[in-house]
C-alpha positions as CSV (number, residue, x, y, z in Angstrom):
1,M,-8.5,-68.1,-177.9
2,N,-7.4,-67.6,-174.4
3,I,-7.0,-63.5,-174.1
4,N,-4.2,-63.8,-171.5
5,N,-2.0,-66.0,-173.0
6,P,1.7,-64.7,-173.2
7,E,1.3,-64.1,-177.0
8,I,-1.6,-61.7,-176.8
9,V,-0.4,-59.8,-173.4
10,R,2.9,-59.4,-175.2
11,L,0.9,-58.1,-178.2
12,R,-0.8,-55.7,-176.1
13,E,2.5,-54.3,-174.4
14,L,3.7,-53.4,-177.9
15,V,0.4,-51.9,-179.5
16,A,0.7,-50.0,-176.2
17,Q,4.4,-48.7,-176.2
18,D,3.7,-47.4,-179.5
19,P,-0.1,-47.3,-181.2
20,G,2.0,-46.3,-184.9
21,S,4.7,-49.2,-184.8
22,G,3.7,-51.6,-182.6
23,W,1.8,-53.8,-185.1
24,D,5.1,-53.9,-186.9
25,N,7.2,-55.0,-184.0
26,A,5.0,-57.7,-183.5
27,W,5.4,-58.8,-186.6
28,K,9.0,-58.7,-186.0
29,E,9.2,-60.5,-182.9
30,K,7.3,-63.1,-184.5
31,V,4.3,-62.2,-182.1
32,T,1.2,-63.1,-184.6
33,P,-1.4,-65.0,-182.0
34,W,-4.1,-64.3,-185.0
35,D,-2.1,-66.1,-187.8
36,A,-4.1,-69.4,-188.5
37,G,-1.6,-70.5,-191.3
38,Q,-4.9,-70.5,-193.3
39,S,-7.9,-68.6,-194.9
40,Q,-10.8,-68.7,-192.3
41,P,-13.2,-71.9,-192.3
42,P,-16.6,-69.6,-192.4
43,L,-15.0,-67.7,-195.3
44,R,-14.5,-70.4,-197.5
45,E,-17.3,-72.1,-196.5
46,L,-19.4,-69.0,-197.5
47,L,-17.7,-68.4,-200.8
48,A,-18.0,-72.1,-201.8
49,S,-21.5,-72.5,-201.0
50,R,-22.4,-69.4,-203.6
51,E,-25.7,-68.9,-201.5
52,L,-25.1,-65.3,-201.7
53,P,-24.9,-63.0,-205.2
54,L,-21.6,-62.2,-204.1
55,P,-19.6,-59.9,-206.9
56,K,-17.7,-61.8,-209.2
57,A,-16.3,-58.7,-211.1
58,G,-14.9,-55.3,-209.6
59,R,-12.7,-54.9,-206.1
60,A,-12.3,-56.2,-202.9
61,L,-10.8,-54.6,-199.8
62,V,-9.6,-56.9,-196.7
63,P,-8.0,-54.5,-194.0
64,G,-5.5,-55.6,-191.6
65,C,-5.0,-58.1,-194.0
66,G,-1.7,-59.9,-191.9
67,R,-0.3,-62.8,-194.0
68,G,-2.8,-62.4,-196.7
69,Y,-4.6,-65.5,-196.2
70,D,-8.2,-64.5,-196.9
71,A,-7.7,-61.8,-199.1
72,I,-5.9,-64.4,-201.6
73,L,-9.2,-67.0,-200.9
74,I,-11.5,-63.8,-202.6
75,A,-9.3,-63.1,-205.3
76,T,-9.1,-66.5,-206.3
77,V,-12.7,-67.8,-205.7
78,L,-14.6,-64.8,-206.9
79,G,-12.1,-63.4,-209.2
80,L,-11.9,-59.8,-207.9
81,D,-9.1,-57.5,-208.1
82,T,-8.4,-57.7,-204.3
83,T,-6.5,-55.5,-202.3
84,G,-4.8,-56.6,-199.0
85,L,-4.3,-53.8,-196.6
86,D,-2.0,-53.3,-193.4
87,I,-0.1,-50.9,-191.6
88,S,2.7,-53.3,-190.7
89,E,5.3,-53.7,-193.6
90,S,6.5,-56.8,-192.3
91,A,2.7,-57.7,-192.5
92,V,2.5,-56.8,-196.2
93,Q,5.8,-58.4,-197.1
94,A,4.9,-61.8,-195.5
95,A,1.6,-61.4,-197.7
96,T,3.2,-60.8,-200.6
97,A,5.8,-63.6,-200.3
98,L,2.7,-65.8,-199.6
99,A,0.8,-65.0,-202.5
100,E,3.9,-64.9,-204.9
101,S,4.6,-68.9,-203.5
102,S,1.2,-69.9,-203.9
103,S,-0.4,-71.9,-206.6
104,I,-2.9,-69.8,-207.7
105,P,-4.9,-69.3,-211.0
106,A,-3.0,-67.1,-213.6
107,G,-4.6,-63.8,-213.8
108,T,-6.0,-63.7,-210.3
109,K,-5.5,-59.9,-209.1
110,I,-4.2,-59.8,-205.6
111,S,-1.8,-57.1,-204.1
112,F,-0.8,-56.0,-201.1
113,Q,0.0,-52.4,-199.6
114,I,0.8,-50.5,-196.5
115,N,-1.8,-47.7,-195.8
116,D,-4.0,-46.8,-193.3
117,F,-7.5,-47.8,-193.7
118,F,-8.9,-44.7,-192.3
119,T,-7.5,-42.6,-195.0
120,L,-8.6,-44.7,-197.9
121,E,-10.9,-42.6,-200.6
122,D,-11.3,-45.4,-203.2
123,Q,-14.6,-47.4,-203.4
124,F,-15.0,-51.2,-203.3
125,D,-17.4,-53.8,-204.3
126,L,-16.7,-56.3,-201.1
127,I,-14.9,-55.5,-198.1
128,Y,-14.1,-58.2,-195.4
129,D,-13.3,-58.0,-192.1
130,Y,-12.1,-60.7,-189.6
131,T,-10.1,-59.2,-186.4
132,F,-9.6,-55.7,-188.1
133,F,-12.9,-54.6,-186.0
134,V,-10.9,-55.9,-182.5
135,A,-7.9,-54.8,-183.1
136,I,-8.9,-51.1,-183.5
137,P,-9.8,-49.0,-180.1
138,P,-13.3,-48.8,-179.4
139,A,-13.4,-45.4,-179.7
140,R,-12.8,-45.3,-182.9
141,R,-15.8,-47.9,-184.1
142,P,-17.8,-45.0,-185.3
143,E,-15.2,-44.0,-187.3
144,W,-14.9,-47.5,-188.8
145,G,-18.5,-47.5,-189.7
146,R,-18.8,-43.8,-191.6
147,Q,-15.5,-45.2,-193.3
148,M,-17.6,-48.4,-194.4
149,R,-20.3,-46.5,-195.4
150,D,-18.0,-44.3,-197.9
151,L,-15.8,-47.1,-199.3
152,I,-18.8,-49.8,-200.2
153,K,-20.1,-49.1,-203.3
154,P,-24.4,-49.0,-203.3
155,G,-25.4,-53.0,-203.9
156,G,-21.7,-54.1,-202.3
157,Y,-21.4,-56.3,-199.6
158,L,-19.4,-56.4,-196.0
159,I,-18.8,-59.5,-194.6
160,T,-17.9,-59.8,-191.1
161,L,-16.4,-62.6,-189.2
162,V,-17.1,-61.7,-185.7
163,F,-14.4,-62.8,-183.0
164,P,-13.4,-63.4,-180.5
165,I,-17.0,-63.4,-179.0
166,M,-16.1,-63.8,-175.3
167,D,-16.3,-62.1,-171.6
168,Q,-13.5,-60.0,-171.2
169,P,-13.1,-56.2,-169.6
170,L,-14.3,-53.2,-172.1
171,D,-10.8,-51.4,-172.2
172,V,-8.5,-54.6,-172.6
173,G,-7.1,-55.1,-175.7
174,P,-6.5,-56.0,-178.7
175,P,-8.3,-58.2,-179.4
176,F,-11.0,-55.8,-177.7
177,F,-14.6,-56.6,-176.2
178,V,-17.3,-57.2,-178.8
179,R,-20.7,-58.2,-179.8
180,P,-22.5,-58.3,-183.4
181,E,-24.5,-55.6,-182.4
182,H,-21.4,-53.2,-182.1
183,Y,-21.2,-53.6,-185.7
184,V,-24.7,-52.6,-186.6
185,E,-24.4,-50.0,-183.8
186,V,-21.6,-48.1,-185.8
187,L,-22.9,-48.8,-189.4
188,G,-26.1,-46.9,-189.0
189,D,-28.8,-46.8,-191.6
190,G,-28.4,-47.9,-195.2
191,W,-27.6,-51.2,-194.9
192,E,-29.2,-54.6,-195.1
193,K,-28.2,-57.7,-193.5
194,V,-28.6,-60.8,-195.6
195,L,-27.0,-63.4,-193.8
196,D,-26.6,-64.0,-189.6
197,R,-25.2,-67.2,-188.3
198,V,-22.9,-69.3,-186.3
199,P,-20.2,-70.7,-188.4
200,E,-20.9,-74.9,-188.7
201,N,-16.8,-75.0,-189.8
202,S,-14.7,-73.2,-187.2
203,Q,-11.2,-73.4,-186.2
204,E,-11.0,-75.8,-183.2
205,T,-10.1,-72.4,-181.2
206,H,-12.8,-70.1,-182.5
207,K,-15.9,-72.4,-181.7
208,D,-18.6,-71.2,-180.1
209,K,-16.6,-67.4,-180.3
210,E,-17.5,-66.5,-183.7
211,R,-20.4,-65.3,-185.6
212,L,-20.5,-64.8,-189.9
213,I,-23.1,-61.8,-190.7
214,V,-22.9,-60.4,-193.6
215,Y,-24.5,-56.8,-194.7
216,R,-25.2,-55.3,-198.4
217,R,-25.0,-51.9,-198.9
218,L,-28.3,-49.9,-200.0
């Protein structure tokens, strides 16, 4: 990923102009550099490996779900009642359309809703964060950590795909500067890191720029 490519520069302009509607305007303008057209290979690899005792029943959440590729994957593979969340109405419409047109098993529980992650009061057995952490201003990261502690049930899992791990100015984004330790700093106590690795399979533009880290809520 080139953080100075025209799409990302335009995205930053839209979000800076209006943080509330900027993401929806980006979808309307088709300025969606994060949309890979597929679920993320590291997540597919993790779910297929069954190396962790991830829940097979209960609820999952994907904040900042975009077109919903990863939410659909989680619902399909794990069988969890999965909610994809986004503040953009256009993103939710696109995700709903994708789910309806996809060949997913009967009985798969997947829904998408327009909502603010920071106002949720539900609880979940699994949450997956890919590029949501880097989409919010760094000043809100402690709030992200507190909300994750509130939303994930004891024994539940937080899957983080840390991306893009690149050198860039601290105050420029989205995506904002990130390192794996930034998640730990704001999550605080009460977590066990159960997996931490550089993925073997990544999109070509993601190679050497991402890390898969999974935490279990104690």
